[in-house]
N, C-alpha and C positions, 0 to 999 in steps of 0.2 A: 827223478826223485829216488833217494836211497831206499833199499829194501829194509823193512822194519825187522830189527833183530830181537828175538825173545831173550829175556833175562832168565837165568836159572835160579831155583830156590837157594842153592848154596851160594849164590852171589849176593844175596840180601845181607845187609849189615856187615859187609866186608870192607867198607871204605874206611881209610885211616885219615886223621886230621893233623895238620901241621900244629906246631907248638903255639903259634899265634892264636889259633882257635881254641885250643885246650885251656888257654888262660882265661877264657870267658865262660868257664864252667863253675857253677856254684851248687852246693848242696843245701837242703832245707833242714833246720834243726827241730827239736821237739816242740818248740813254741811256734812253728810254722813260719819262722823267720829265715832270711838268707844268712848263711854263715858268713860273718864279717871278715873277709880277707881282702887285701889290696890286689888290684885297684878297685876302688869303690864303684858300684854300679848304680845307674839311675833307675827310678821307678821301683825301688825294691819293695815298697808296700804292695804294688800290684802283683808282684811274684808271690808274696806271702799269702794274700787273700785268695788268689787263684789256686794255690797249692792245695787248699783244703778239699777241692773237688776231685783231685787226682789220686788214684790208688793203684796198687800193684795187683794185676790179674794173676791168679794162681790156679792152674788146671790139673786135676788128676786125670791121667789118660790111661787107656788100656791098649797096649801095643798089639797090633793085629798082624804085623809082619815082623816076626822075631828076627832081630839082628844079632842076638846072642842067646845062648841057651839059658833058660830060666828067667829071662827078662819078660815080665808081664805088665806090670803097672809102673808108671813113671809120672813125675811132676814136670810141668813146664810153665814158664812165666812170661808175662808181658805187662802192658800198662793199659789203663782205661780211665775214663772220667765220667762224671755225672752231667747229664744234660737236663735233668729234672730231678725231683725228689726221689723218684723211683726208677729212673732209667739211666743206663750206662751205655757208652759207645766205646768200641775198641777196634783194632785191626782184626779182620776175620782170620788171617793166617796164624794168629796167636794160638788158636786152639783147633783149627781145622787142618789136620795133617793126614796125608794118605797112608802113613805108616801106623796111625793110632786113632782111637776113638775116645772122645772125652767122656768122662763119667760125672765129675763134679767140677763146678766153676766157683771160685771164691774171689773176694776183693778185700784188700787190706789198705787202710788209709794212713798208717803210721809213717813217720819220717824214715825209720830204719826197718827195712823189710828183709833183713838178712835171714837166710835159711841155713842152719836150724836155730841159730842163737836167739832170734826174735820170734820166729814163727815155727812152732812144733808141728811138723807135718803129720805126725802120728796121732795128734790130738787137735787138729786144726778146727774142728767144729766147736771147740771150747775156748779158742784163743780170743782174747779181748781185741776188739776192733776188726774182726774178720767177719765178713757177711757173705752168704751164699747167693749166687746169681743163677738165673734161668735164661737160657737163650730164647730169643723171640723168633728163631727160625730163619730160613732163607728161601721162603716162597717166592721172593722177588728175582731169584737168580736167573731164571729163563727170560725175564722181561728186559733185563739190562745186558745187552750182548756186546756193546762196544768195548774194546780193550782199553786199558789205561796206558796211554802212550807218553813217554818221557823223552825229552831232548837229552843228548849226550853232553858231557861236561866240557867238551871242546867248542861248544856253541856252533857246531856245524848243523846241517839239516838231518843228521842221522837221528833216528828215533828208535827207542827200545820199548818193548812191550813188557809191563810188569808181570811177574810170574804168576800172581794169584788174581783171578778174576773177581771183581766185585769185593774188594778187600775191606769191607766194612761189616761190623756186626753190632746189633743193638741187643741189649740184655735188660732184664728186670731184677730187682732185689727180691729174693724169696720172702724176706722179712724186711720191710722198708725202714731205713734208719730215720730217726726223728730229726726233722728240720735240717737235712744235710745240705751243704753248699752245692750249687750246680752252676754251670757256665752257659752263656748265651752265645749263639752264632753271630759273627760280625763279618760283613762283606770285606774281603781282602783289599788292602791298598798296597799294591806291589811296586809302586813308584818310590824312588829315592832310596836312602840307606838307613831307614828306621830299624831299630833293634827289634828282632823277633826272637822267640824262644820256643824250644821244645821242653816239656816237662814230663819226666817219666822215671823209671827205675832201671838203669843199666844193670844187666844181670850177670856179667862175667864174674864168676865166684873166686877165682884164684889166678895167680900169675901163669901157671902151667897152661891153663885153659886159654888165657889171653895169648900167650906165645904161639900155641898150636893153631888157634883160629886164624891168626893173621900171618902165619908162616914166617915168624921172625927168627933171625939167626943168632940173637943175643950178642951181637957186636956192641962195642962200647956206646956208639950213638943210639942204637936201638934200646939198650939198657936204660940210658938216660930218658928216652921217650916213654918207656914202660913205667919208669919211676914217676915221671911227670903225670902220667895218666892216673896212676893209682892214688897219687896225692890229690889231684883235681877232683876225682870222682869219689874220694874218701873210701877207697877200697871197694866201690861198687855196691849194688843192692840197696842203695838209699835213694830217697826222693831227690831228684837232681834237675837243675835248671841248665840247659845248654843254650847259650846265647849266640845269635848270628844274624844274618840278613837274608832277605829274599833275593833270588836271581830273577829280575824282571823279564829278561829275554828268553828264559827257559820256563817260565810259568804261563799258565792260561786259566780258563774258567774251571777246568777240571782238576788240574794238578799244580801244586806249588813247589817249586825247586828252591831249596834253602841251603845255607852252609852252617846250620846249628850242629855242633859236634856231638852226634849221637852214637851210641853203641847198642848192640843187641839187648833186648829187654825194654827199650823205650818205644817200640812199635805199639801203636794204639794210644800214645800220649798226645797232648794238645800241641798244636802250633798256634801261637798267639803273638799279637803285637804288644810290646811291653808298655805302650802308652795307655792301654785300656785295661780296666779292672774287670775280672771275672767274665771275659769274653774270649772266644777262640775263632780262628779263621780256617783251621784245617785240622785233620787227623793225621799225625805222622805215621807212615807205614814202613819206613826203612831207608837204607842207603846202599848204594853199590858203587864200585869203582867206576863203572861206565857212566853212571847218571848223577852221582852225588846223592844228597839227602832229598827225600820227596815226601809230600803230604797230599792227601785227598782234600780238595777245597770244599768249603761249606756250599759253594755254588755248583758242585757236581750234581747231576740229576739224581744219582742214587742216594746221596745224603739228603737231598731236598725231599725225596720221596719218603725215606724212612723217618726223618725228623717230623714231617707233616703227619705221617701215619701214627707214630708212637708218642709224640710229645705235644704237637699242636692240636691233638684231639681233646685236650683238657682246657676248657674255657676259663676255669679259675687261674690256671697257669698263665694264659694269654693276658687276662685282665691284670694280674699281678705284675707282669713283666712287659706290658704293652709298649712302654717308651723305648726300651732297648730292642724289642723285637720288631718294631715298626719298619726299619729299613730292610730287614731280611724278608719280612712278609710281603712288602712291596715288590721285592725282587722275585719272590715265588709267583705272585700274581702276574708279573710281566712274562714269566717263563711260559705260563699257560696260553699266552697269546702267540707263541711261536710254534708253527706247525710241527717242526722237527722234534719238539719236546713232547707233543701230545701223544705220540706213539708209545712213549715210555711211561706216561702218567695215567693211572687208572681214573675212570670216572669218579670213583670214590674220593680220590685226592682233589679232583677238580671241584666237586661239590663241597668238600670239606673247606678248601681254601676260599670258596665263595661265602661260606658261612662265617669264616674268620674275617673276610672283608666286611661283611655286614656287621659283625661284632665291633670292628674297629670304627665303622661309621657311627654306630651307636655310642661308643665310648667318646668319640669326638663331639657328638651332640651333647652328651652329658657334661663333658668338660666345658663346653661353650655355655651351657645353661648355668653351671656353677659359677662361671666367670660373670655372666649377666646378673645372677643373683647377688654375687659379692659386690658388683658395681652398683646395683640398685640399693643395697644396704648401705654402702659407703656414701652414696649421694643423699640418702635419707638422713644419715648421721650428720653429714655436713650441713644439710638444710635446717637441722634443728639447733645448730650452734648460733 
């Protein structure tokens, strides 16, 4: 078996995509609709309704390892999305950086998140549509010690270790938005060539940054490629849909390999199946030349643990969404029966899932009783005719 190779931080979001993939990029407009450019894409309504839960993560950081004289505070950005009325998930590496310490975390849901023309960083607390977030911490870090392993793009047995351990972070709104859209986890279906998509905010601000990041030489063919990218992503920093497919042979229960054409800034965005509305199968964490684009699956033990702890703790949420949640909760209950998972799942989670199971049985009994009551009423009405 080949030795596992570690990926370096600088390799993340360094993959480039061929023009055939760039053609499947769309931006979202101010009405949460797909910008209509040819060729037309299917299931556009699903993209539109799902987009309302996705926002740009904006972090004020304090630099603790000065790389330049006078550099103290800086802004960095990523993507996140709502998994309940008050809970957000993103990629942890978006704001955990060895060179800096985060001070404040914000989220903006607008279609155009351009800095500074749309978001004034000097007055961000008073910007419309901007919400402050609070981290829910990383107490779980020592419990989940297995590295995230990713197959190489050449479909060989070579595996790479993702550079950031436990690359998920849950957050809460400091002041909860009113009736905000949220997304429900869906078990991945990695067979076939179904359209999937990543939604997020590509953050490359200008052409000079683009050229420098990807070490382009500005030859004629590269200039044409750069021009195609800037047109497809509408100049970047906007809510963007990157459409592609899943690689079944390189995906597993923990990591999903896909060919959605993402750039830096989309980390923490959703990976979803375009056939389903307001559901997601994974959290996009980046791409690299060695591995292509990857996402952490909703079936990963860490996501299952955090989602159970911070979202499924709310019985009202479960009751309201029990139809869509049912397959995922059944999956969680099955995981508790596997000995290898029990080492990573606290007793608190086991007890909580048992309570959820009991709640589901109660809901099913209530639905059965409602059905019987309706049948009795119908028979009574028919008998009186």
